[in-house]
N, C-alpha and C positions, 0 to 999 in steps of 0.2 A: 327192677328185674323184669326181663322180657318174658312173654308168655312162653315161648319155647324152652326157656330156661326153667319157668316155673313147672312146665310139663315134666321136664327131665326129673326135677326135684320130686315131683309126686311119684313118679315111677320108683325112684330111689327110696322114697319113704315107704312105699308098700313093700318092697324087697327087704326092707330093714326089719318088718314087723315079724314076730314068731308066727308059726303056723297055727299054734294053739294059743288063744287068748282068753283071759277072763273078761266077765261083764264089766267089772271095775276098770281093767286095763283098756278095754275098748272105748268106754264112756270118757276115760281121760284122753284117749288119743283124740277122739272127735271134739273134745272141748279145747284141747290146746293147740291142735293142728291149725296152720294158716290155710291150709289146703281145703277145697270144697270135697267132702267126704260123705258118702251114703253107704249104708250097710243093708243088703237085700238077702232074702232067702230063695230058696230054690223056685218058690211060685212068683217070684218078681216083687213080693211085697217089701215096701221099705221098713226095716225094723229100726233102724236109727239113721239120724243125719245131723250135721253140725249147723251152727248158725250162717257159716258161709254158703252152704247148700240151700238153706231157706232164703237168703238174701239173692243168690244167683237166679233162684226161679220165681221169686216174687211171693212166697208163702211165709206164713207163720211156722216156725219150728214144730208145733204141736200139730198143725195140719198136714205136714208131711208124712208123719208116722203112720203107717197102715194103708198108704197109698201104694198103688202098683206103680212099679218104675215107668211103666209104658205110659202112664199119665203125664209124665214129664217130657215126652216126645210128641211131635206132630202126628196126627192121625194116620197120614199116609205111611208111616215108617213103623207103626206099632206091631202089625202082624209079622213084619219081617224081623223086628227085633226080638219078638217072643221066640222065634226058631232060633235066632242067634243065641239068646240066654239058655235055651234048653240044651243046645248043642255044647255050650260052655261048660255047663254043670256036668256033663258026661264025662268031660276031661278036664278039670279045673287046673289052671295053672296061671301064673303071673305073666299078664301080656296086655298090649294094647288092644282092646276089643274093637275098637274102630279103625285098625289098621286096613288102609285101602278103601275105606267107607267114607262117604259123605254123611256124617252124623249131625242131627240137629237136635236142640233142645227146645222146649215150649214153655214160656213163663205162664204164670196164672192169668196174665191179661191177654194171652193169645200170641205174644210176641215170639218169633223164632229167632234162634241164634245157633251158629255152628258151634259144635263142642268136640272134644276129644277125650276119651275116657280110658283110664288104665285101671286094670282088674287085677285082684288077688284074693285067692281062695282062703279062708280062715275057719277054724273050727272053735265054736264057742258052746261050751257043755256037749261036746260031741256032736254038735249040729253044723252041718256044712252051711256057711254064708259066703257071701262074695262082698268084699270091700271095694267100692269103686271110687275113684278120684277123678273128679269131672273138671275139665278146663275149657273155660269160654275162649272160643277160636275166633271171635268176632274182629279183634284187632289184627291177629295173624293173617286172616283170610283178606282183610283191607289191604294189608301191606303185600300179600302176594298178588291180589288184582293189580295194585298200583305197578308192582315189578313186572307183571305181564302187560300191562299197558305201556309202561316204560320200554320193555323189550321190544314190543311191536312197534312203537314210535322209532326206537333206534334202528330197527330192522327196515322200515319205510325210509327213515333218514338216510341210512347206508345205501338204499337203492336208489334214492333220489341223488345223492352225492355222487354215486357211481354213473348215473346218467349225464351229469354235467360235463360239459366240453373243457371246463377250465380244470387245472390241475389242482387237486385238493389234497392235502397231506397233513397228517398230524405228527408232530415230533415232541419228544420228551424235554423236560428242561434242560437236559444234556444234548440236545439237538439229535438224538436218534429217532429213525422213523418208526412210527408205531401205528400208522395208517396210511395208505397209497391208493387213491381211487384210480377208475379206468382213465380218466382225464389225464392224470399224470403219467400212467403207462403209455398212452397214446404219443403225449408231448415229448417224454424223455426217453422211452424206449425200455425202461426196466419194469418188470412185473412187481407186485406186492410183495411176493416171497423173496425176491431177490434184494428188496431194499430193506426190509423189516431190520431193525436194530442197527442200520448203518448211520452214519453222521452225515446228515443232508449236505452240509457245506462242502464236505470232502467228495461226496458222491456227485454232486452237480457243480463243483468247483466254482461256488458261488462267488460272484465279483460284484463290488459296488464301490464307487469312487470314494464314498465318505468311510469305508470300512465297515467290516461286520460288528464291531463293538457297538456302533452307533445304533443299530437294530435293536440289540440287547439292551441298551440302556434306555431306548424309547419305551420298548415293551415294559420294562420294570417300571418306568416313571409313570406311563399313561395307560399302559395295559394294551395298546394297540400300535401298529406301525404301517404305513402305505409308502411305496415308492417303487422304483424300477431296479430290478436286478438281472444281472448277466449269467446265464447258466450254459453248461456244456452237456449236451445229450449223449447218450450211449453211443451213437454213430459218429461223434465228433462236431455235430452241428452245434453252432453258437447261437443261442436264442436270447432274445431280450423279453424280460416278462414284467407285467404290472402285478406287482404283488401287495396283498393285504394280509395282516397277520394279527392275530389276537391272542392274547395270553389268558388261559383258562385255569381257575381256581377250584380246589375242593371245597368241602363244607367247613373247613377250618382255614379257609383264605389262604392256603398254600399253594403255590404254583404247581399245577398239575400236568399241563400240556399247552402246546402252541399250535393254534389252527393257522395253516397258511394256505391262501388261495392265490394261485399265479395264473394269469392269462397272457398267452404268447401275443406280444404285439410287434414281432419282428417284421411282418410286411407292412405295418403301419410306419414302424421307425425307418424301414427302407424308403417308403414314398416320401416320407418327410425329409430324409436327406436328399433325395431326388429334387424335391420342391426347394429346399433351402439352397442347394447348388443352382438350380435354374434362377432362383429369386436374386442369388447374388450375382449371377451373369448378367441379369436383367437390369439389377442396379448398376452394375458397371456401364452397361451400354447406355442406360438412360442418364448417367451422371455425365458421359461423354456428350451425349445429345444435348444435355442442359448447358454443358459448357460451351458447345458450338452454337447454340441458339443465343446465349448470353453475349457471345462475342460479336454477333450481328448488330450492325448500327440500326437497323429498322426494327420497328415493334412487331413482334409475332406472338399470335395468341390463337389458341383454340377454343370455341364455344360450342355448345351442344343445346339441342332442343328449341322449341319455339320461342322461348324467352330469352334466347342467347345467353345461357349460364356459362360462366368461365370454367373451362377444364385447366388450362395451364397458360402461363405467358412467361416470356423471357424479360430480361432485366431492363431493356430498352422500352418495353410497353408501359412502364411506369413514368420514364421520363417523357413519354409522348403525352400521357393522359396527365401527368403531374399528380398523379393520386394512386392509392393502392387498392387494385380490383381483387377482392376476396374470391377464392376458389368456390364455385357454385353459386355465385351471387348473379341474379339477372341484370342484363345490360342497363335495362330502365332504371332498377333501383340503384345501380353504380353510379350512373349519371347525375340522376336526383340528389343522391347522398352528398356529392362533390360539386354539385353547381355547375356541372359541365353542360355545354350545348354544342350542337354541330350545326354548320350552315353549308350552303352550297358554295360553289366558287365564286359565284357572284353576290354572295353575301346574304341570301335569302335563308330563313330558317328551314332547316330539312327534318321532316317528320321521321320518327324512329323506324317507321316501316320501310322508309326509302334508303336507310343506311345500307351501304355495301354488305355489312355484316349481317344484318336481317334478311336481306334479299338472298344471300347464299345459304343461310341456315333454314330459313323457312321454304323459300321457293326454289331451292336446290339450284340457283342461277349462279353462274361463273361471271364474276364482275371484275373487269380489269381496268387499270388506269383510271379508276373513278376519283375525281377532286372533291374533297371536303375541307371544310374549315373548323377546326376545334377551338372553341372558346372556353378557357379554363375559368375557374372560380374568381381569379384575380383580374379578369377582364382581358388578359392577353390572348392573342389568336396565333394559331399554328396551322398553315395550309399543310395538308397531307395528301399524298397519292396512295389510294386504296386499292389493293388486290384481294378479293374473297373467293375461294374455291370451296365447293362443297365436298365432303368426304363421307364415308360410311365407317361408323365406329362399330367394333365388336361389342357384344352386350357386356362382356366383362373387360375392364381396361385398367391399365395401371398408370398413375400419373408418373411425372418425371420424379417425384419425391419417392416412389415406390409404394404409395398407398393404393390399396386396391379400390377401384371405382366402380360401382353399379348405379346406374340412374336412379335417384331416390323414388321416383314415381313408378317404378317398375319391379316386379319380382324377379329376381335374378335367374329363376328357373325357367321363366315364361316369356322374359322380355325380348322383344324384337330390337334390331339395330336402331341407334338413335342418330338422327341427322346431326352432323358435325360440320363445322366450317373452319378451315384454316384462314385466318386473315393477317394480311401484313400491312402496316402503316408505315410509309416512309415520309419523313419530315422533309418538305420542300421548301422551307422558307429560304435558303440560299438560292434555290433556282427562280423561286418567285422574285425575289431581290435582283438576281442578274437579269430576269425577264423584264423587270420594270426599268432597269438601267438601259437594257437593249431597246426597249420601247421609246424611251426618253432620247436615246441617241438616234434613232430612226426618225423620231419627230423633228428633232433638231436639224438632222442632215437634210431630210425632206424640205423643210422650210428653207434651208440655206441654199439648197440646189434650185428651188424654184425661182430665186431671184435672177441669177445669171442665166437660166433657161428661158426665163420670160425675156430678158435683154436679146438673147440670140434670136428668139422666136419673133420678136418685134422688129428687129433689124432685117431678117429674112424676109417677113412679110412686107417691110417698108420697101426694099429693093425689088421685089417682085411686083408689088403695086405701081411703082414709079416707072419701072421699065415698060410695063403693061400699058401705061398711060402716056408714053413718049417722053417722059421726064428723065433728064440725064443720059449717061451715055448707054447705048444699046448693048444688051450683053449678048455675048455669044451663046449658042445653044448648049454647049457644055457648061458654061458659067450658070445659065439659068436653071439646068438640071441639078447641078451642085447646090444652088440655093434652094431648090424645091426639096431637095433630099435632107438638107439641114432643117428646113421648116417641119417636114414630116418626123425627123428625129426628135426634134425639141417637143414636138407635140406627143410622141410616144413616151418621152422621158417625163413629160409633165404629168401624163395619165400614170406613169409608174409611180412617181412621187406621190400622187394622189392615192393611189392604192396602199402605199405604205403607210401614209397617215391614216387611211381608213381602218387599216389593220390594227394600228395602235388605238386609234379611237374605239374599235369593236371589242378588244381586250380590256380596255380600260373602262368599258360600258358607257363611253361618251359618244357613240355613233348615233346621228339623229337621221331619221329617214323623212323624206319630203314626198309624201305620196299625192299624186295627183292623176286624173284621167289621162292615160296614154294609149295610143293605138300600137298595140304590140306586133300587129303584122307588119305595120309601116317601118317600126323600128328595126325589126329582124332583117327586113328587105335591105334598109339602109346599111346595116352592119355587114351583111353577105356581099353587097356591092362594094364596100370598103375593102374588105378582106379579100375579095377576088383580085383587086387592083394591086394586091402586094405579092401575088404568086401566078405563075404561069404554068407551073408543074400540075396545079390541081384544079379542078373545075368544081364550084360550089354552087349547089342548086338549093332552093327553099320551095316547098311545095304546100299549100294549105287550101282548104276549101272557102276559107274566109278572105273577102276583101279588106275587111277591116275588123278589129277586136279590141275594143276599148276595155282596159281594166285600170284599176287605181293602184299605182306602183310609183316607186322612186325612180323615175327615168334614168337618172344618172348611175344608180347603183345597179340597176338591170342591165344597163348598157355595158357596164365594166364587167359583169359577170359573162354575158354573152360574148363580149369582145375577147375575153381571155379563153373562152371554150373555143371560139373559132380559131384564135391565134394559136392555141395548142393543137387543135386539129390539123392545122397547115404544117406547123414545125413537125409534129410527130406521128 
């Protein structure tokens, strides 16, 4: 039985008493009543009390009799209570003496507790007495305080909920609105008064791909649900919300209400759709680009950073290296892992820093038609022609596979553009083979030409020598000039064949230089004089402050070079 119910019963008990009682009847009432009862006279002296009263105030029953009632009150209330008591005895009636007042009792140990007192006047042997039913209000006051605190918390929570920009609503188990905050009003357009009692799914035209029953089943099974919903606002706008819902229960664990918090993510979804569309378009373009690159016969790849890390490569790149180069793997690591070496066209080992790839990505150098030879792990060699061009890459970049790329060594928010190089490797094995065949042919042809040229030159020299010394038939002037022309032509052809042989020797790396001290001034004067004899349209002059200038050179090779230069000058 609650204290409030007990207090109501106390008052009812007093009302049921007869106005005139006997001493025996009063004693029996005090003894058998479960209520706390005290009888006082007009002076406030306690005439009788029951055990419940003694227990409540912490006294022995015998100690209570004869005490003033005010002794059971805190000192601060005693004088006020005396005035109330005297006023009551002037017009005695059954009533709650403490109505509208905060009354407190005081135990023998000094402890104070709130009380509620109901009064009834009685006549005992024609003496006016008052029967008081005292109720300990401690528990009820505690409950009242808790209720006030709870009410204050609810008020503050309601204020906080109303301050939220999220739409917060509470709906009954039948999906009718019982709470609607300001955020919901701002998002959807309806006021709380307009929504109370309405079914939320009908009001907002809730839509979800999995069906509304999926929400109810999840709430019933786990007590919560999270997902995206599509709602229609008052003005017809369609919004996408991120919804979080929780099922609340009462003290008997019965479903009481559903708390629903909705956040508008329509702008975010719009941006995501734009991004997805752009991503799909980029994917399509990159797919086409990848197909184009894969169709190229030459190796094409992109590297970035000072370590020449791989960004992308086409299919031909793997056939050139004969190994798979992982994305973001440094070039040195790739070469070492697969036992690949690179050499110059002449067969000398090429340090990594001299690779066309490294020169482009590190030094921002444009390298064109650079010849290198790749030696694979199985010992086979592949001559390649390398073209490398430095590029500027944006901070954020997408690979051909559509994977977002940010240089791993940099923060994407503050990164500066990374050095990037586009490198093309062209397998020139077939060209080298054709060049070798050409050199062999030139060498053979030159050797074959030297024999008949030698015979022609020999016969021409012999005819000129014999006629000059009076041997044989004297030649006419035109015959002598013709033979001299033949002799000069064979000399030029002999030099030409020698030049061709030198070219083949040079490309094959077999050209041997014979350096000896040579007067360069005398050599040039001799060549100028010879060349001047071949032309009458031009005048060739040679000026130098030196009479002689000896340097260590291969006279034959330098003579070839200067003779070609002078001959070209005359011709062109």
